ZAMARGU-4260 file (C-alpha; in steps of 0.2 Angstrom, whole numbers, plus 5000, padded with zeros to 4 digits):
<rodrens>
0) 5000/5000/5000 | 5014/5012/5005 | 5022/5008/4987 | 5006/5014/4978 | 5007/5031/4988
5) 5025/5033/4984 | 5022/5031/4965 | 5008/5043/4965 | 5018/5056/4973 | 5033/5054/4962
10) 5021/5054/4946 | 5017/5072/4947 | 5016/5082/4931 | 5029/5096/4929 | 5014/5109/4925
15) 4995/5109/4927 | 4988/5124/4918 | 4997/5139/4926 | 5004/5128/4941 | 5022/5122/4941
20) 5027/5108/4952 | 5044/5103/4959 | 5052/5093/4974 | 5060/5100/4990 | 5065/5086/5002
25) 5049/5077/5008 | 5038/5091/5001 | 5030/5095/4983 | 5033/5113/4979 | 5019/5122/4969
30) 5020/5140/4960 | 5003/5145/4955 | 4993/5162/4953 | 4985/5169/4968 | 4968/5164/4962
35) 4972/5146/4966 | 4977/5150/4984 | 4961/5142/4992 | 4965/5126/4984 | 4983/5127/4991
40) 4976/5130/5009 | 4963/5117/5007 | 4978/5105/5004 | 4986/5110/5019 | 5000/5120/5009
45) 5012/5131/5018 | 5017/5147/5009 | 5036/5149/5008 | 5038/5168/5005 | 5056/5168/5001
50) 5054/5158/4985 | 5036/5162/4982 | 5030/5145/4982 | 5018/5133/4992 | 5025/5117/5001
55) 5012/5103/5000 | 5015/5087/5010 | 5017/5072/4998 | 5001/5063/5005 | 4990/5078/4999
60) 4997/5081/4982 | 4986/5069/4972 | 4969/5076/4978 | 4976/5093/4975 | 4981/5088/4957
65) 4964/5081/4954 | 4956/5098/4959 | 4968/5108/4950 | 4963/5098/4934 | 4945/5101/4937
70) 4947/5120/4940 | 4960/5125/4927 | 4953/5125/4909 | 4938/5113/4912 | 4931/5115/4894
75) 4948/5109/4887 | 4949/5095/4899 | 4931/5090/4896 | 4934/5090/4878 | 4949/5077/4881
80) 4963/5091/4876 | 4978/5091/4889 | 4985/5108/4888 | 5001/5101/4896 | 5005/5087/4883
85) 4996/5076/4872 | 4977/5074/4872 | 4967/5058/4876 | 4961/5049/4860
</rodrens>
């Protein structure tokens, strides 16, 4: 079960819409516009003012990614167009 959780946390995309993801130790870092701040807070994110990014616990990143995919460009996503790569076919 822990292996599945590890796999999900390491398979995060580089970008979802305007959000950029990275790694910092045991944290996932997220840079995003201010409009998405409520989603970061709901995920328990901690703001890191020096580097202007959010720190999200690995265990909370998968639900956050799902919410971001729903919120960012929902019409494109509904049509199966992935703005960050290849679309579903």
